[in-house]
C-alpha positions in Angstrom: -12.2 20.2 -12.7 -11.0 17.8 -9.9 -7.3 18.3 -9.1 -4.7 16.2 -7.2 -4.4 19.0 -4.7 -8.1 18.8 -3.8 -7.6 15.1 -3.1 -4.4 15.2 -1.2 -5.3 18.2 1.0 -8.7 16.6 1.9 -10.6 19.5 0.4 -12.6 17.2 -1.8 -13.4 15.0 1.1 -14.6 17.9 3.2 -16.8 19.2 0.3 -18.7 16.0 0.4 -19.1 16.1 4.2 -21.4 19.2 3.6 -23.8 17.1 1.5 -26.1 15.1 3.8 -27.6 13.3 0.8 -24.2 11.7 -0.1 -23.0 8.9 2.2 -19.5 9.6 3.4 -17.0 6.9 4.5 -14.5 7.7 7.2 -10.9 8.1 6.0 -10.2 4.9 7.9 -12.9 3.0 6.0 -11.5 4.3 2.7 -8.0 3.1 3.6 -9.3 -0.2 4.9 -11.0 -0.8 1.5 -7.6 -0.2 -0.2 -5.8 -2.5 2.1 -8.5 -5.2 1.7 -8.2 -4.9 -2.1 -4.4 -5.2 -2.0 -4.6 -8.2 0.3 -5.9 -10.3 -2.7 -3.5 -8.7 -5.2 -2.2 -11.1 -7.8 1.5 -11.5 -8.5 3.2 -9.1 -10.9 3.0 -5.3 -11.5 -0.1 -3.6 -10.3 -2.5 -2.3 -13.0 -5.6 -0.1 -12.8 -8.3 -0.2 -15.5 -9.6 3.3 -16.3 -12.8 3.7 -18.3 -14.0 7.3 -17.4 -12.4 10.5 -16.2 -9.3 8.5 -15.0 -8.5 8.3 -18.7 -8.1 12.1 -19.3 -7.6 13.3 -15.7 -6.0 10.5 -13.7 -4.3 12.7 -11.1 -2.1 9.8 -9.9 1.4 9.0 -11.2 2.0 5.9 -13.2 4.9 4.3 -15.0 3.0 2.9 -18.0 -0.3 3.2 -19.8 -1.8 1.0 -22.5 -5.1 0.5 -24.2 -6.9 -2.5 -22.9 -10.2 -4.4 -23.0 -12.3 -5.5 -20.0 -14.7 -8.3 -21.0 -17.9 -8.9 -18.9 -18.5 -5.2 -18.1 -20.0 -2.2 -19.9 -20.3 1.6 -19.2 -23.5 3.0 -17.7 -24.4 6.3 -16.1 -26.0 4.6 -13.2 -24.9 6.5 -10.1 -26.9 9.4 -8.8 -24.6 12.4 -8.6 -25.3 14.9 -5.8 -21.9 16.5 -5.5 -19.3 17.7 -8.0 -21.3 17.9 -11.3 -24.7 17.6 -9.6 -26.5 18.7 -6.5 -29.0 17.2 -4.1 -31.7 19.4 -5.5 -30.9 18.6 -9.1 -28.8 15.4 -9.2 -26.8 14.3 -12.2 -25.4 10.9 -13.2 -22.0 9.4 -12.7 -20.4 6.7 -14.8 -19.8 3.2 -13.5 -19.4 -0.4 -14.9 -22.3 -2.9 -14.9 -22.1 -6.5 -15.8 -22.3 -7.6 -19.4 -20.6 -6.8 -22.7 -17.1 -5.4 -22.8 -15.3 -2.1 -22.3 -12.3 -0.5 -23.9 -10.2 1.6 -21.6 -6.7 2.6 -20.5 -4.7 0.5 -18.1 -2.2 2.2 -15.9 0.8 0.5 -14.2 2.0 1.7 -10.8 5.5 1.9 -9.4 6.1 -0.2 -6.3 8.1 2.6 -4.7 5.1 5.0 -4.6 2.3 2.5 -4.7 0.6 3.3 -1.3 0.7 7.1 -1.9 -0.6 6.9 -5.4 -3.3 4.4 -4.7 -4.4 6.5 -1.8 -5.1 9.3 -4.3 -7.2 6.9 -6.3 -9.2 5.6 -3.3 -9.8 9.1 -1.9 -11.3 10.0 -5.3 -13.3 6.8 -6.1 -14.2 5.3 -2.7 -15.1 8.4 -0.7 -18.7 7.3 -0.4 -18.5 3.6 -1.3 -20.4 3.9 -4.5 -18.0 1.6 -6.3 -16.8 -1.9 -5.7 -13.1 -2.4 -6.3 -12.5 -5.7 -8.0 -9.6 -7.6 -9.6 -10.7 -8.3 -13.2 -8.8 -9.7 -16.1 -8.0 -7.2 -18.9 -6.4 -7.8 -22.3 -3.9 -5.6 -24.0 -3.8 -5.1 -27.7 -1.0 -7.6 -28.1 -3.2 -10.3 -26.5 -1.3 -10.3 -23.2 -3.7 -10.5 -20.2 -3.2 -9.3 -16.6 -5.4 -8.8 -13.5 -6.2 -5.2 -12.8 -8.2 -3.2 -10.4 -11.6 -2.0 -11.8 -14.1 0.1 -10.0 -17.6 -1.3 -10.8 -21.1 -0.1 -9.6 -22.0 -1.1 -6.1 -25.7 -2.0 -6.7 -26.4 -2.1 -2.9 -25.5 1.6 -2.6 -28.3 4.1 -2.0 -27.1 6.3 -4.9 -27.2 3.4 -7.4 -29.9 3.9 -10.1 -31.0 0.9 -12.2 -32.6 3.0 -14.9 -29.6 4.1 -17.1 -31.2 4.1 -20.6 -30.3 7.0 -22.8 -33.9 8.4 -22.9 -33.9 8.4 -19.1 -30.4 9.6 -18.4 -30.0 12.4 -21.1 -32.4 15.0 -19.5 -30.8 14.3 -16.1 -27.3 14.9 -17.4 -28.3 17.9 -19.5 -29.8 19.7 -16.5 -27.2 19.0 -13.8 -24.2 21.0 -12.7 -22.2 21.6 -9.5 -18.9 22.9 -8.1 -16.8 20.9 -10.6 -18.8 21.9 -13.7 -21.7 20.7 -15.8 -22.6 17.1 -16.0 -23.0 17.3 -19.8 -19.4 18.5 -20.0 -18.3 15.3 -18.4 -20.1 13.3 -21.0 -18.6 15.2 -23.9 -15.1 15.0 -22.4 -15.6 11.3 -22.1 -16.6 11.0 -25.7 -13.7 13.1 -26.9 -11.2 11.1 -24.8 -12.5 7.7 -26.0 -12.4 8.9 -29.6 -8.9 10.2 -29.2 -7.8 6.7 -28.1 -9.8 5.1 -30.9 -12.1 3.3 -28.6 -15.5 5.0 -29.1 -18.4 3.6 -27.0 -21.9 3.6 -28.7 -23.6 4.2 -25.4 -21.6 7.3 -24.8 -21.9 8.5 -28.4 -25.7 8.1 -28.3 -25.9 10.0 -25.0 -23.8 12.9 -26.3 -25.9 13.0 -29.4 -29.1 13.2 -27.3 -27.5 16.0 -25.3 -26.7 17.9 -28.5 -30.2 17.5 -29.8 -31.7 18.7 -26.5 -29.5 21.8 -26.6 -30.4 22.6 -30.2 -34.1 22.4 -29.3 -33.5 24.8 -26.4 -31.6 27.3 -28.5 -33.8 27.0 -31.5 -30.7 25.9 -33.6 -32.1 23.4 -36.3 
């Protein structure tokens, strides 16, 4: 499991340096990306929209969290994963957002007093290789109130981006991948559990986990 210590000590960054198949941004590039994103920050409190592991394992400190909906984007396992829960020899898949549909997630609010430090944790986690594009997107809370929030969406120009993210294509990849942070399939099941816990199940995720379960039953002979 990824920890705050791995991020703040630079150990996570160094682990990716050892993988030649994973593009690695310099720490300066990562911080420049954060500053460029903040340069177009809207007025008001800063919110971050979480749709994957940031829901159950955020690692940053926030002052508030609320269920929210992001229209115009949907979840897909569309990033080739060669570190963490996959390897270069047997890649897995990482979650991202692609255009179209809508996504339910958790929005986190940041304190101004610790904004730079806490966002640095986020950027060292999400932007270490530039596989995402940080964008300001409008999200809607359950009471109908809307704000602009940071959302990390798929960078389709990145060499690790994969356009084929259909369940029948992704399921065997996720099922067979593992790495230093654990099994890729475990990520998918934790995602499903977290979404259901917050009453915002995603049919794409549910179908993937069901496909993983069917695959495992076939392997073990459990009918």
